Structure formats: C-alpha cells, structure tokens
N, C-alpha and C positions, 0 to 999 in steps of 0.2 A: 432710832438712836444712831448717831454717827460713830464710826469706828475710831478708836483711839489712834492718835498719830504715832508713827513708828518712832521708837527711841533712837536718838542719835547714835551712830556707830554700830547699828545692829544689822546692817546690810553688807553682804560680802560680795565682792566682784573678783573673779579669777579669769585670766585669759592665758591660753596656751596654744602653740602652733604644733601641728602634727604633720609629719611627712606621709600623708595618706589622703586619698580622695574623701570628700566629705560624706559620700554614701557609705564608705567603710566605717568612718567614725560614728555616723548616725546609727549604723547597724550595731555597733558595739554597745550603744545605749539602749537598744530596743530588742535585742536577741538574748533570751535568758542565759543560754550557754556561754555567751561572751560577757554579759554583765557580771556574772559571778567570778570571772577571772580578774576583774579590776576593781569592782566596787566592794571592797573588803575592809574590815577593821584594821587598825594599826598592826597588831600582832594577832593573827588568827586567819580565819578563812570564811568564805561565803558559799552557800549552796542553795538549792531549791528555789531558784528565782521563778517567779510567775509574772507574766506580762500580758495584759489585755490591752493591746495598743489601739485604743479608740478614745475619743473624748468621752469622759465619764468612766472609762475603764480603770481598773486598778493595777497596781504593780506591787510586788513585795520580794524581798530578798532575805533569806535566813542567814544570820551571821553568828559566828562563834569566836568571840575574842578570847584570848588566853586568860585574861584576868576577870572576866565577867561571865555570868550565865549567858547562854544563847538567847538571841532575840531577833527581831526583824526590823528592817527599814521598810516602810511602806508608804503608799500614797495613791493619789488619783490624778489621771491625766486631764488637764484642762484645755490644752491646745496641742495639736500635732500637725506639723507642716513638713513632711519628709522631703528632702533631707536637710531642711534649713533650720527648724526650730522645734523645741519641746518646752512645754510649760506644765509643771506638775507640783503637787504637794509632796512634802517629805516629813514623815514623823517616825518616831522610834518606839519600839516595844522592848521593855526590859533594859534600856540603855539610858543613862542620865544626860541626854543631849538636848533637853529643852522642848519647847512647844512645836506644834506643826509649823513648818515653814513653806515658803513658796519658792520654787526653783525655776528659773528661765534659762534655757541653754540655746545659744545660737551657734550654728555651724556655718562658717563663712569661707567661701573659696578664696584662696590666697596663693596665686602662682603655682597651681598644681598641688598645693598643700591645703590644710584646713586649719583655720583659726576657730577655736572653741572659746566662746565668751559665756561664762556662767555667772548669773546673778542670783544670790540666795537672800530672800527677804524674810522679815518677821522672826529673826533669830532670838529676839527677847532681850539678850544682854550682849555686852561687848565680849565677855568671856565665852559665850556661846559662839559668837562670830569667830573668835580666835581658834576655838576647838574645831569648828567646822572647816575653817581655813586650812588647818593642819591636815585634817582628814582628806579634804579635796586635793591638796598638794600630793599626798601619798597616792591617792586613787588615780589621779591624772598621770602620775609617773607610771603606774601599772597599766593604765589605758594606753600609754605610748608603746609599751611592750606588746600589747595585744594588736594594735592597729599598724604599727610599723614593723613588728617582728614577724609578720607573716603567719600568725596563728590563723587557722581556718575556722570558718563558721558558715552557717547557711546564708544564702543571699536573700536580702530583703526584696520582696516584690513590691514595686511602687507603681 
C-alpha cells in the first residue's frame, strides 16, 4: 500500500546562520550536555538527554514545561554524516504536538560560520507546522547562545 501524500503546508523549513564552526554546531546537536541547554520547551527546562549517535540509534530528551506534565521528545537516527547532516525522527510523549515527524538538518560552511538548514516533514497539520516553527525559533535562539556564547562541552571525535 502506498503512503498517503503529505498534506499541503505541513512541511517546515527553517534556516539560521551561526558565528561558529560547523563542528561546534553539530556537536551541540549530538552531545547530551549541550542539547539540554538549547532544546527546551517555551517556558521550562530540559534534562536527562540520552543520545546513541549511530544509524538506528535512539535519542531522547526529558522536558518539563511550566504548564504541562513532564514528557519526552524522542526519536531514531536515520542518517548521520558528521559534521554535515543529521536525519532523525521526532515524536513527543505527554505533549500535544502531533504525530512522529521526520527532521533533516544540514550544517553548511559559510565564510567561517555555519548555516543550519532544518526541514521537518510529516507534521500532520498547518497548526502543527506553526507550533513547531515557533518552538524551533526559540530553540535556535538558545542554540545561538550555546555555540556563539562560548559555553564549553566535550569535543566530538570524528
């Protein structure tokens, strides 16, 4: 049976430039202690990130929004090409954010900086796309603080 076609308007594309090397930006997506600093709910915090960085490996982040019970964002890595690209699934436990989605993140060198191009597919509805878009804008602003603000983390061995 063929998969149903994607509904119009349910794919999100976000692009941001960071004044940091792409290895540093990639590290912030793949090191648990860095991920919890920027991948957080609107009002609240994240903790207890687990990352099994291999194709077929899982990832999860425990989140505690102020207005909802704690839950997790989680998924499976489908493609890993350090420091250029990540493809993974994203789903939510205890949060009303819709079905499992597919996230592709490209890390592109740009004159000593890094362009992050994120595409999130299978969002289900336009409302889901808008909600995730707002969440990514906030998270990427926090990511900027992590990668440009000089916060330290472990170095990724590639």
